[in-house]
C-alpha positions in Angstrom: 0.0 0.0 0.0 1.4 3.4 -0.9 2.9 5.6 1.8 1.1 8.5 0.3 -2.3 6.8 0.7 -4.0 8.2 3.8 -5.5 5.7 6.3 -9.0 7.0 5.6 -8.5 6.1 2.0 -7.8 2.4 2.9 -10.3 -0.3 2.7 -12.5 0.0 5.8 -11.5 -3.5 7.1 -7.8 -2.5 7.0 -8.1 0.8 9.0 -6.7 0.3 12.5 -9.7 1.7 14.4 -12.2 -0.3 12.5 -10.0 -3.4 12.7 -9.8 -3.0 16.5 -13.5 -2.7 16.8 -14.1 -5.7 14.7 -11.3 -8.0 15.9 -10.1 -6.7 19.2 -6.8 -4.9 20.1 -4.8 -8.2 20.2 -5.2 -8.6 16.5 -3.5 -5.3 15.6 0.2 -4.9 15.1 2.2 -2.6 17.5 2.5 -0.1 14.7 -1.3 -0.1 14.1 -1.9 0.4 17.8 0.5 3.3 18.0 -1.1 4.7 14.8 -4.4 4.9 16.6 -2.8 6.9 19.3 -1.1 9.5 17.1 -4.1 9.7 14.7 -2.2 10.8 11.6 1.3 10.8 10.0 2.6 13.4 7.6 1.8 14.5 4.1 4.3 11.9 2.8 3.7 9.0 5.2 0.6 7.6 6.9 0.5 7.0 10.7 1.0 3.2 10.4 4.1 3.4 8.2 5.5 6.3 10.3 5.2 4.1 13.5 6.7 1.1 11.6 9.7 3.3 10.8 10.1 4.4 14.4 9.8 0.8 15.7 12.4 -0.3 13.2 14.8 2.3 14.5 14.0 1.2 18.1 14.9 -2.4 17.2 18.4 -1.7 16.0 21.4 -3.2 17.9 24.3 -1.2 19.3 25.9 -1.3 15.8 22.8 0.2 14.2 21.7 -3.1 12.5 18.0 -4.0 12.6 17.4 -7.0 14.8 13.9 -7.7 13.5 12.5 -7.6 17.0 10.3 -4.7 18.2 11.7 -3.0 21.3 8.9 -1.1 23.1 11.3 -0.7 26.1 13.6 1.3 23.8 10.6 3.3 22.5 9.5 4.1 26.1 13.0 5.5 26.9 13.1 7.9 24.0 12.8 11.6 24.8 10.3 14.0 23.3 13.1 15.6 21.4 14.1 12.3 19.9 10.6 11.4 18.8 9.8 14.8 17.3 12.8 14.4 14.9 10.5 12.2 12.9 8.4 14.1 10.4 4.8 13.8 11.4 5.5 13.5 15.2 5.0 16.7 17.0 5.2 17.2 20.8 1.6 16.2 21.5 2.0 12.9 19.6 5.3 12.2 21.3 3.8 12.8 24.7 0.9 10.5 23.8 3.3 7.7 22.8 5.4 8.1 26.0 2.3 8.1 28.2 1.1 4.9 26.6 4.5 3.3 27.2 4.4 4.3 30.8 0.9 2.9 31.3 2.2 -0.4 29.8 5.1 -0.5 32.2 2.8 0.2 35.2 0.4 -2.5 34.1 3.3 -4.9 33.8 4.5 -3.9 37.3 1.1 -4.6 38.7 0.9 -8.0 37.1 4.3 -8.9 38.7 3.1 -7.6 42.0 -0.1 -9.6 41.8 2.0 -12.8 41.6 4.0 -11.8 44.6 4.0 -14.4 47.4 2.8 -12.9 50.6 2.7 -16.1 52.6 5.2 -15.0 55.3 5.3 -12.2 57.9 8.6 -11.0 56.4 7.1 -10.7 52.9 4.2 -8.7 54.3 6.5 -6.5 56.4 8.9 -5.8 53.5 5.9 -4.8 51.3 4.2 -2.6 53.8 7.1 -0.9 55.5 7.6 1.4 52.5 4.0 2.6 52.9 4.1 2.9 56.7 7.5 4.0 57.8 7.8 7.6 59.0 4.1 7.9 59.6 3.2 10.1 62.6 -0.3 8.6 62.9 -1.6 5.1 62.9 -2.9 3.6 59.7 -4.5 0.2 59.1 -4.2 -1.7 55.9 -5.5 -5.1 54.7 -3.5 -7.3 52.4 -5.7 -9.4 50.2 -4.5 -12.7 48.7 -5.7 -15.7 46.7 -5.7 -19.2 48.0 -2.0 -19.6 47.2 -1.0 -16.5 49.2 -0.4 -14.6 46.0 -0.9 -10.8 46.3 -4.2 -9.4 45.0 -4.4 -5.9 46.5 -3.4 -3.7 49.5 -6.2 -1.4 50.8 -6.0 1.3 53.4 -8.9 0.9 55.7 -8.3 3.6 58.3 -6.2 6.6 59.1 -6.3 7.5 62.8 -4.7 9.5 65.5 -1.3 9.4 67.2 -2.1 6.5 69.4 -4.8 4.4 67.8 -6.8 3.8 64.6 -10.2 2.2 64.3 -10.8 -0.9 62.1 -14.3 -1.6 60.9 -14.5 -5.4 60.4 -17.3 -4.9 57.9 -15.1 -2.7 55.7 -12.3 -5.3 55.7 -14.6 -8.2 54.8 -16.3 -6.1 52.0 -13.0 -5.4 50.4 -12.0 -9.1 50.6 -15.3 -10.2 49.0 -15.1 -7.6 46.2 -11.6 -8.8 45.3 -12.5 -12.5 45.6 -9.8 -12.9 48.2 -9.7 -16.0 50.3 -6.8 -15.0 52.5 -6.2 -11.7 54.2 -3.7 -10.1 56.6 -4.2 -7.0 58.7 -1.4 -4.5 59.2 -1.1 -1.4 61.2 1.7 0.8 62.5 2.7 2.1 65.9 4.1 5.6 65.6 5.6 5.1 69.1 8.0 2.6 67.5 7.0 0.0 70.1 5.7 -3.1 68.3 4.1 -4.6 71.4 0.3 -5.1 70.8 -2.2 -3.2 72.9 -5.4 -4.6 74.4 -7.3 -2.8 71.6 -5.0 -4.5 69.0 -5.9 -7.9 70.6 -9.6 -7.1 70.5 -9.5 -6.1 66.9 -7.6 -9.2 66.0 -10.1 -11.4 67.7 -13.1 -9.7 66.1 -11.7 -9.9 62.6 -10.6 -13.5 63.1 -14.1 -14.5 64.2 -15.7 -12.7 61.3 -13.3 -14.2 58.8 -14.1 -17.7 60.2 -17.8 -17.1 59.6 -17.1 -15.9 56.0 -14.7 -18.8 55.4 -11.8 -16.4 54.8 -8.4 -17.3 56.2 -6.9 -14.6 58.4 -3.2 -15.2 57.8 -1.8 -12.6 60.2 -2.0 -9.3 62.0 1.3 -7.4 61.8 2.1 -4.4 63.9 4.8 -2.5 62.0 7.4 -0.1 63.3 10.6 1.3 62.0 12.8 -1.8 61.4 10.8 -4.4 63.2 7.3 -5.9 63.5 5.1 -8.0 65.7 3.3 -11.0 64.1 0.3 -12.5 65.8 0.8 -15.6 63.7 4.5 -16.0 64.7 3.5 -15.6 68.4 0.9 -18.4 68.1 -2.0 -16.0 68.7 -4.0 -16.8 65.5 
């Protein structure tokens, strides 16, 4: 098909947007998907062929030879200035491409995280400490997992005062049910940096454990997190 032929002059079944609607996004080439994002090419080159050329350049090895393999990682690392050197790619189109690449990276990161094994107190602590360290008030979070202790989601359920935070058992169970989680772990921090559980912590743990048993959800642990250490109800034989 001629480079000078605009996409709207193609047969309808070959146009990227119409093709996606008819067959789904997985049936489109990377160049076709990127062409949908940028919308148009230049007077001399349609959007699909323009993106094919960009992808070909991204696939070159360190000696400048084409490898024949698309390299979206390389595309995502290009700067706006590098992309706008291609005729037909202005700043707005370049920004759109880089935004799409970033979304792809974030989705991939989420998928990796969802497969993360959260079956030990250490794993839960290592994940949650980045969210909770340096907090000057208490927060409570629930870690939701599937039956193999693989991560599904982490949800903040309360944000409290200096010495305590409230945990609504109904909110915890609702989040677990909405995510189809069969295992959960409760986490909260002690701004005092003392990991020893309080009577209130014990009461919350018992209420949530009883509710989980009724709903046939396994409560894996309750971690109290401080700077550099934690208290695990499971490790202390209290669950």
